[in-house]
C-alpha positions as semicolon CSV with decimal commas, in nm:
position;residue;x (nm);y (nm);z (nm)
1;X;8,225;10,985;8,437
2;X;7,893;11,153;8,365
3;X;7,733;11,073;8,032
4;X;7,446;11,211;7,836
5;X;7,296;10,945;7,612
6;X;7,054;11,012;7,324
7;X;6,745;10,946;7,539
8;X;6,868;11,173;7,818
9;X;6,974;11,435;7,566
10;X;6,627;11,449;7,413
11;X;6,454;11,477;7,752
12;X;6,696;11,741;7,877
13;X;6,671;11,941;7,555
14;X;6,291;11,952;7,564
15;X;6,275;12,043;7,933
16;X;6,550;12,303;7,923
17;X;6,426;12,448;7,596
18;X;6,093;12,534;7,756
19;X;6,259;12,659;8,073
20;X;6,506;12,884;7,893
21;X;6,233;13,018;7,662
22;X;6,032;13,115;7,969
23;X;6,334;13,285;8,126
24;X;6,449;13,437;7,798
25;X;6,230;13,745;7,832
26;X;6,354;14,040;8,038
27;X;6,016;14,104;8,202
28;X;5,978;13,742;8,311
29;X;6,337;13,730;8,432
30;X;6,289;14,050;8,632
31;X;5,976;13,903;8,788
32;X;6,166;13,589;8,890
33;X;6,440;13,808;9,041
34;X;6,179;14,010;9,233
35;X;6,021;13,696;9,376
36;X;6,359;13,538;9,453
37;X;6,494;13,849;9,623
38;X;6,199;13,869;9,857
39;X;6,089;14,209;9,722
40;X;5,753;14,041;9,679
41;X;5,640;13,703;9,810
42;X;5,365;13,657;9,555
43;X;5,224;13,861;9,273
44;X;4,898;13,909;9,088
45;X;4,847;14,020;8,729
46;X;4,741;14,364;8,852
47;X;5,048;14,403;9,074
48;X;5,282;14,288;8,799
49;X;5,132;14,526;8,545
50;X;5,168;14,821;8,786
51;X;5,520;14,752;8,908
52;X;5,658;14,667;8,562
53;X;5,463;14,921;8,359
54;X;5,289;14,657;8,148
55;X;4,931;14,625;8,036
56;X;4,729;14,367;8,227
57;X;4,702;14,139;7,921
58;X;5,082;14,150;7,877
59;X;5,142;14,078;8,247
60;X;4,890;13,796;8,232
61;X;5,067;13,643;7,933
62;X;5,407;13,660;8,106
63;X;5,268;13,491;8,417
64;X;5,104;13,224;8,201
65;X;5,437;13,144;8,033
66;X;5,608;13,108;8,373
67;X;5,323;12,891;8,496
68;X;5,335;12,672;8,185
69;X;5,709;12,623;8,240
70;X;5,617;12,523;8,596
71;X;5,829;12,799;8,747
72;X;5,522;12,950;8,914
73;X;5,200;12,812;9,056
74;X;4,871;12,998;9,081
75;X;4,657;13,028;9,393
76;X;4,314;13,191;9,383
77;X;4,221;13,418;9,672
78;X;3,891;13,598;9,638
79;X;3,886;13,780;9,305
80;X;4,262;13,758;9,257
81;X;4,501;13,489;9,144
82;X;4,842;13,510;9,309
83;X;5,153;13,352;9,165
84;X;5,437;13,207;9,371
85;X;5,731;12,976;9,305
86;X;5,668;12,608;9,237
87;X;5,933;12,464;9,469
88;X;5,917;12,105;9,341
89;X;5,952;12,209;8,978
90;X;6,236;12,449;9,060
91;X;6,421;12,167;9,235
92;X;6,373;11,946;8,928
93;X;6,490;12,224;8,692
94;X;6,796;12,281;8,911
95;X;6,880;11,912;8,907
96;X;6,857;11,902;8,527
97;X;7,070;12,215;8,483
98;X;7,326;12,088;8,735
99;X;7,349;11,754;8,550
100;X;7,404;11,924;8,215
101;X;7,664;12,168;8,347
102;X;7,845;11,897;8,544
103;X;7,871;11,688;8,226
104;X;8,006;11,989;8,037
105;X;8,258;12,070;8,311
106;X;8,366;11,707;8,324
107;X;8,433;11,720;7,950
108;X;8,636;12,040;7,996
109;X;8,849;11,869;8,260
110;X;8,908;11,570;8,029
111;X;9,023;11,800;7,750
112;X;9,255;11,992;7,983
113;X;9,431;11,668;8,081
114;X;9,523;11,591;7,720
């Protein structure tokens, strides 16, 4: 049976709290969907501000939040910085979410058997 102990709980809570905060904004979530769907492979602040109707400072702030949460990485090319997915961090986030949800589902199954 899967278990979440107090140490694991604290680590998971901190990590997922930051992740869900980053994804808890519609503009950031739409950007992640756009990148995931293949609509765009990478995006700059200028491109994000144009396609989402945001000011450049607002777009920059959204990209910074996603970068801080390690969802995106930045790559400088000439005068522009392009943002793309951070594959390693996404795999780690997925593993953490899967662990949490599997524990929750396991608990549901235990309760159903009673």
